[in-house]
N, C-alpha and C positions, 0 to 999 in steps of 0.2 A: 510547339519548340520552333522558335523564329530565327536561330542563330546558324552560321555555318560551322560553328565550333562548339564543344563543349568540354567542361573540364571535369574530370573524374578524379576523387580523392580515394586512395587505396586505403587498406586497413592500416597502413603506417603512417597515414597522413600526408603522404607525398600526392601532389597534384599532378596530373598529366592531361595535356590537350589532346583531343580526338577531333577529326572532321566528321560532319555529319553528311552522310551518304544521302538519305531520305528518311521521311517521316511517313507513316501512314496510321489509318484507323482501321480497326476490325469491327464490324458490326456483329460479326457472329460471337466473338469474345467480348466485345463492349470495352476494348481497351485500345489504347495509342501505342504506337510502336516506334523506336529510333533504330537506324542501322547505321552504324558508324564505324571509322577506322582509325588507327593509330597515325598520327601525322609524321611520327619520328622513324617509321618504318619504310624501308624501301619497298618490299612486298607486303602490303598491307592485307592483314587478316581482317574480315568484316565480323563485327560484333553486334548484337542485337539485345535491347532491353525495352520493358514496358516503361512508360512515362505518364506521370499525372500533369494536372492543370499547372502546379508549381514547378514543374520542371525536374522532380524528383525522379530517380531512374530506380527500377526493380528488375530482378532476374526473371527471366522467361522459365517457367517451370513444368510446363506438360509437353508431352511429344507431339500433341495435336497443335499446339500453337507453333512448336518448331517447324513442323510440316508445312502450316499455312506461311509462315515467315520465309521457308525457303522457296515456295511457290511464287510468293510476291517479289522476293528477291530475283529469281530466275527470268520473271516476265520483265522486271526492270532492266536486267542484263541483256535482254532480247533485243 
């Protein structure tokens, strides 16, 4: 993922622009992750998704992955 922003289409077909906080790869899970935030919100919530080489986003589904993402995010914020 090489952009500072991504466009996400919701279930109703509405597009929304998000800012990319950072991306990283996990050797443990053999996946790539993106952390992003809503550009339209004053106090942004940070979201995370798995992404593939074509830039498609997929939900994070396991507690182990969420724990790892939380650790990476906390290190980024420190």
